[in-house]
N, C-alpha and C positions, 0 to 999 in steps of 0.2 A: 503493500499500501503505500502511496505518494501522497503527502500534503501537498496541495498546490498553494506555495505560499505566496501571499499577496493578493490571492483570489477570492473576491467577495461577490457573491450572486445573490439577487433578490430570489426570493421563492416564489413569486409571481411568474418569473422566467424560469426557474429551475424545473417546475412541473411540466415543461414543453419542451426540455432541452433534448439535442440528439447528438451522441457522439459515436466514435468507432466501436462496434459492438453491442449497440445499444439497440432493443427492439422495441420498447415502450417505456414510459415511466410514469411515476406515481409519488404523491407525497402523504405520508402520515403524520398526524398532529395530535398531540394530547396536552390537555391545560389542567392546572391545578392551582385553584386560588389566584395567586397573581403572576404565575409564571407558565410560558407555554414553550414545547418542545417539537419541533418539526424535522423531519427525515426524509429525504429525496434519493430514489434510487430507480433503476430500471426493473419493470417486471422480470424480464428475461435479458439474458446477454449471451454472447458467444464465448465458447472456452478458450482461454488463454489470451483474452481480448481486453484491452483497457475498457472498463466502465466508470461512472460517475457517481461517487456517494456524496451527498451535500446534506449539512446538518445546519439548524439555525435555532438560537435559543434567546427567549426574551422575557426579562422581569420588570414589572412596574415599580419596584421599590427593592432595596438590599444594599449591603455592604460587599458581599464577594459572591461570585455566581461559578463556581466549579462546574465541569463537563467532561465527559468521558464517552468514547465510542467504543463498543465492544464487539466482537464476532462470536457468534453462538453462545450468548449470555443465558445463564439460568439465574433469573433475580426474583425479588419479592420486595414489597414494601414493609418496613417497620412499622410499628406503632406512631411513630413522628413523620410517616410518609417519605422516609428516607429510603432510598434503593440499596439493598444487600445482593451483591452477587457472589452467588455460589460457586459458579464456574463460567468460563469462557475466556477469550483471548483479547487483552486490552490492545486496541489498536493506536488510541492515542488519548491522553488525558492532560487537562490543565487544572491544578488545584487554586492556585491563586490567581483567579481571572476577577481583578478588581474593576469588574463593568458589569452593565445589566444587560448584557446580552452578547452573543458569539454568533459568527456565520463563518463555516470552513467548507472547503470542498477538497474531496480525496480522489485519488485515482487508484483503481483496484483491478487486478487481473486474477482469475480464478480459473482451475479446471474445471470440467463438468461435475455439476452437482447442486445442491439446493443449499442457500447460506442464508441466515439471519443476521442482521445486524441492529444494534441497540445504541440509542442516543440518550445520555442521561444529563440532564442539565438541572442544576440546583440553584436554591437561594439559601444564602446564610446571612444571619445577624451576628456579626463577630463570629465567634466559636461556639457559642451556647445555645443556639435554636436554627431552625432552617429545615427545610424539605426539598425533596427532589421530584422530578417529571421525568419518566421514562417512556419511550416510544421505539415500536419494534419494525421493520421492513425486511421483507423476504426477497430475496433475488434468485431466480432459477437459470443456473448457467448451463446451456445445452445448444447443441446444433440443431436448428429447425430442419435441415435437410436430410437428418438422418432419424428416421423412426425408430423408436425403442423397440417395438413389437409390429411387425406386420400382420393383419389378419388375412387368413387365407381360407379358401374353401377345401373341405376335405369330404370323401365318401367312404364311409365304413362298409365293408361288404358290398362293392359296387353292383355286385348281380341280384342282391337281396334287398327287397323293400323294406322288411321290418328291421333289418340289421339286428336279428337275433344272435345271441352269443350265450354259450354255454361254458361257464367261468370253469367248469370242472374237466373241461377238454383238455387233452395234452398237445394239441395240434396249435395252428396258427391262424391270426385273424388278419385277413387283408384290408388295407386301407390306403385309398390313394390321395395323394396331396394334389390338387389341380392348378394347372397353370390358366393363366389370363393374359390380357394384352399387357399388363404392366408388371407381371410375375411369371418367372420361368421356375416351375417346379422341379426341374431336373437338376437344378444348382443347389439343392437341399442335401446336405451331407447325412446320409442314413445313420452315420455312428452318433448323432446329435438327437434322432428322433425318439420320442417316447408317446405313446398313446394310452392316456389314463396310467401311465406308471409303468408299461411294458415296453420294452426296448424291441428294436426290429431284430428278427432272430438272425441267427449266425449259424452257418451250416459248412460242412465240408473244411475246408483249409482257411477258417475265418472269413468266409465270404458273406456279406450281408443279403439276405433275401429281398432283393430290392432291383426295380428294373423299370426302363422307360416304356411308356404305353399311351396311346390317346385313349383314356377310359372313358371319357365323355363325349368323344365324337366331334368335337369342335375343331379338328385340325391341329392342335397343340397338343405337344409331347407331355405328359403328365408323369409324377412318379408313383409307382405302385410298390409299397413295401408290405412285408407280412410281419406281424408282431407276435409275441409268444402270448397265446391266449390266457393261460393259468396265472401270468402276472398281470393281467387288467384288474384296475380297481374303478371303475366308472362311478361317476356321481349317482346319488340315491335318486336324483330328479330324472335319471335316464338319458344322461349325456355322458360322452367321452369326448375329452379334449386332447388335440394333439400339440406338442412343442417341439421345436428344433431350431436349427441353424443352418443358415447357406454356408456355403465354403469361404466366402468373404467375411463371416460374422454376424449377419443380419439375422436377428431372432424372429421366428415366426410362432403363429398359433391360430389352430382352427379347432372347431367342434361339430359334432353330428349326434343325431339320437341313436340310441341303441335299447335293445328289449333284451333283459336277461333272463334265460330260461335254465333249467325250470324255474317257474315263478315261486318266490319264498312264500 
């Protein structure tokens, strides 16, 4: 984190600012008695790309107004409405701020993840009395061009309408991962596939029971795999979901109806 020294921006403008890596921005504000604290940050930002965090505190009266900025703080108010921080990383703090306000802007860069920042602004009358105002804001750092999970269509037992499964069977159950205009099912790695907890069966010299086939007749090659039936653990509501990853690491998920026989 870098404090942009000498930079003072008004909150009216900061709620609308745009900078490298910033997707959209907003301001959170809290007020207690004569003190107001505000923090502005983007809702989302790009991984490892600078984004701006701005804070502003004002007090109508007071001798000293200390302030602190934390990342990942766990905090609460004590009976005097002073903030007690039990964990978190202190990014910046000023104890002897002999002013009725403060404005600062920080440049921050983070890897993918969800981050919460806390601005604490206080009012002190000498050293004997006073209170704080704390305000949080959360920033999600992600690349919007990469979906975390792609929803795909699957067809359990393609030649069966009811998709009936006997969990006591020692055989295998076929399931097709269907391709579409924007998704190539044949790029899914069979070693990563699980259907309701069951992995793709392996036979012979470690060969996965998986092959390419146009299952739904749309002219696109799909991926048809066989999973171990006895390892299936479908949901009680009659659904079985498949998860897996493509060879380049993209996660996928798809679900289909099943009927468990014999019925319990």
